[in-house]
N, C-alpha and C positions, 0 to 999 in steps of 0.2 A: 279703193284706197289710193289717196294721192301719192305721187312718186316722190314728193318732197314734203317734209313736215310743215304743219302750221306753226308759225311763230306765235307764242302766247301774247295776248293783247297787252299784258303788262310790260312787255318788252318793246312795244311799238311806240311811236312818238305820241306825246301828250297833246300835241296840237299840230295842225297843218296850216301854214300861212294862208293858203288859197281859201280855206274855209272861213277864216277870219275876214277876208277881203270881199266875200260874196254875200250880198244881202238877199239874193234871189233863191237861196236854198231853203228847203223845208226846214222848219225850226228844229227837228230832231236829228238832222244830219250834222254831226260834229265829229271830232276826232274819236271819241268813244264809240260812236256808231260805226265809223269806218273800221275801227280796230277789231270789231266783232265779225267782220265779213271775211269769209273763207278766201276770197280772191286776194285781199290785202294781206291776210295772214300767210298765204302761200307766197305771194310776191315778195314778202318781207325777208325771204331767204336771200334776196338781193335788196337791202334796205333802201338804197338810193332809187332803184327802179320802182319800189313800192310807193315811194313818195311821188315819183313821176306819174304813176298810175292814178293816184288820188287827184293830183293836180290836173292831169289831162281829163279825167272823168268829170270833175267839177266844171271845167271849162267847156267840155262838150255839152253838158246839161244847161249851162247858163249863157254861153256866148254863141250858140249856133244860130241865134235869131228866132228860134222856135219857142213856143209857149211850153210850159211843163207837160201839158197834155200831148202836144205834138211831138215832143221829145220821146215820150213813152210810146206813141204810135210807131215811131221809127224803130225804136229798140225792140218792141214786141214783134214788129214785122220781120226784122232781121232774125230774131230768135225763131220765129215760125218757119222762115224760109230755109234755115239751116238745121231745123229740128233740134234746137238747143233747149233742152228742158232746164239746164242750169240757168241760163239767162231768162227764159220765160218765167220760171218760178219766181225769181227775185223781182222781176219787173211787172208781173201781174199784181203783186202786192204793192209795189211802188205806185203803179198806175191807179189802182182803185183806192188806196189809202192815203196817197199824198197829192193826188191831182183830182180834177173834176171828171175824169173818165169813168164811165160806168162799166159794169161787168158785161153788159150787152155790147158795148163798143169793143171791148177786149175779145169777146167771143166772135165778133164779126171778122176780126183778123184771123183767128184760129180756123174759122169755117170758110173763109174766103167769100163771105157774103157782105160786101161793102156798100150795097145800094142804100141802106138806111143812113149812112154817114154823109156829111157835107162833102161837096166836090173837092175842096182843098184837102180834107182828110183822106179821101180816096186816092188823090194824086200822091200824097206822101206815102201812104201804105204801098201802093203799086210800085213807086220808085224804090222804096227800101227793099221790097220783096225781090224785084228784078235785080237791083244792085247786088244783093247777097247771093242770089242764085247764079249770077252771070259773071262773077269776079269783077264787078264794077262796070261791066260793059252794058250800060243802060241804053236802050234804043232812043232814037231821036224823038219818037212819038211820046214815050214815057217822060223823057226829059222836058219836052215841050209842054206837056200837061202840067208838070210841076211848076214850070216857069210861068204859066198863066196865073199862078196864085202867089208866087214868092219871088223876091228880088235875088240878085246875084249873091249877096251876103248869105242868105238863107240856103240857096242852092249849094254853096260851098259847105256851109255848116251841116246840112243834111247829109251830104256825101261823106264828110269826115266823121260824123256821128255813126252812120251806118258802117263805115270801114272800121271804126274803133271797136264796135261790138262784134264784128267778124273776127278781128284780132283777139279780143278777149276769149272768144270761143276756141280759136285755134290754140291759144296758150292753155286753156282749160283741157282741151283734148290731149295735148302733149304731156301735160303734168297730171292727167287723169283726175281733174277736179270734179267733184260731184256734190250733190246736196249733202248736208250733214246727216249723220245716221239717224238722228231723231226727227228729221224733216220728211214729210210726205209730199211728194210732187203735187202741186196744185192741180195739175192735169190740163190737157189741151181744151177740155170742156169745162174747166174750173170745178170739176166734180169734188175736189178735195180742198177747195178754198174756204 
């Protein structure tokens, strides 16, 4: 049970300016979609910071310099690194249903079996895993491998995206956010997807 209540969606904003400004979002991601998310409903106990969360999250997805598939690789890798079933659950669904990622690609993150993936995807996953596990202290080797595939804009975007999802999990831990009672965790092996 969360430590603070969920604010009902009808009490949340009818629109978020950042959503109106971004053409790169999946077509079903609108204010109504956001307002059904437990994270937003919880953060709405501080309404201004809930808006900041939506704004920051949308920008992390669209301005990191990564493709939607690469964004999900980073988020899923962070979730796996910190054993976040909360983030893993939501982003398995996002990755498979809103991007071109396959269940096999998602499972490769969970299993740590990245050989079938492209070198750039492997570098992203390794970077995000190491970032999340080491409080951002990524080795020169891991950073160098990522830099072989991406420019400075993307290196910054990847680091900030990974950090943002660590932040979300830390807040979820503090406020005891969990999956909804009627949701079954998709599982690390996607056994309930």
